[in-house]
C-alpha positions, 0 to 999 in steps of 0.5 A, a space after each residue: 597662720 602666723 600670729 605675728 600678721 596679726 600685728 598692724 603699725 599705726 602711720 607715723 608723721 614722718 617719712 620712716 613711720 610712713 614706711 615702716 607703716 607701709 611696709 607693715 600694712 602690705 606683710 598684713 595683706 600678704 597673710 590675709 592672703 594667706 589665709 583666704 588661700 587655705 579658706 580656698 583650698 577647701 581641705 576642712 582638715 587643713 583648716 581646722 587644724 589651722 584654727 586650732 593652732 591660733 587657738 593654741 598658741 592664743 591659750 599658750 599665751 594666756 598660760 604664760 601671762 596667767 601663771 608668770 604675771 602674779 609670779 613676777 608681782 610677788 617676786 617684785 612685791 617680796 622686793 619692795 619687802 626686802 626694800 623697807 624690811 630693816 627699818 625700827 620705828 621707834 615711837 616713844 617719850 621722854 624715856 627713849 627721846 633722851 630727856 635732857 640728854 644729847 642725841 648720841 647719847 640716848 639709848 636709841 642712837 647706842 642700839 642704832 650704833 650697835 646694830 650698825 656694826 651687825 651686819 642684817 640688823 634693822 635700822 632705828 628712827 627715834 620718833 619719840 618726842 619729850 612729852 607725848 601722850 598715847 594720844 599725841 603719838 597717835 596723831 603723828 603715826 600717820 606721817 611716819 608710816 608714810 615717811 619710814 615705811 618700818 617693818 617694825 614699831 616699837 611702842 614707848 608710850 601712857 607713861 605721861 598719861 599715867 603721871 598725869 592720872 588719865 582714865 585707865 580705859 582711855 588710854 587702852 583705847 589709845 594704844 590700841 588705836 596705834 597698833 591698828 594703825 600699825 598693823 594697816 600699815 603692812 609692819 609689825 607692831 611691839 608694845 612696851 610695857 609701862 609702868 607708874 609709881 605706886 604713890 598713884 594708887 594701887 587701883 589705879 597703878 595695877 588697873 595702868 599696869 595691867 593695859 598692856 597685858 591686855 593689848 598684847 593678847 588682844 592683838 596677838 603682838 609681842 610685850 617687851 619687859 619695862 626696862 627702867 624696872 632694872 634702872 631705877 633700883 640705882 640712884 647713880 642712872 637716874 636724873 633729880 627727877 627721879 623718873 628719867 635716866 641719866 646718861 650712864 645708863 644709856 648704855 646698860 638700856 641700849 645693850 638690854 633693849 638689844 637683847 630682846 628685840 633681837 629675836 623678836 625682829 630676827 623672828 620677824 625676819 624669817 
């Protein structure tokens, strides 16, 4: 039996479709008559052989669909992943936004320019806003994840929480929710250590600093060192407020961050 005989063409409205429908039905009739002849032949062996052949073809089709469809689906998912695998989203505050600086001079822009000249490096999207707390970054995050579909998210938040004396457990809770959202979106969180000036008291500054390694351990994610520890020691690299790096510090920060981020994104690419 020719398995193609199972196809039935439905008649349409135009003459050509009706002609095709009549042809198909006639062909189907021939097939059915052929099958009837096999039934009338009385040869049980031939009938069983015919039914076995049909069943075998059907099973082969099912096997092809069963094994090839998941394979093709995986290929499609890998293709989509590759298309979205080149984006590093920076979720930060004024330290990454380039406080009182043109966007073109901020270290994330300089980092993006460096990586654009190196094939295979991620595209950098800077979504940092001066003054943001961890809770404000958390509120913005879902839209950013949907819009940019990053593979990596550098979380540089908490400094404003600390400077305002927010309870350490609240900051840790908000940062933990950020990490969770990033992971649920299929991206890799990269958490930057944040420290605050010592004049907030030893107990608070130690509790605040401990937030970041605790979260990194809890979620098993990389902890990126705090670049300000390299910058704040040079007065010529700091703005008058003593909190933010100036324009001269930005190239150093970009290079310093590139050296620490590159192994992380390369590792995750493999």
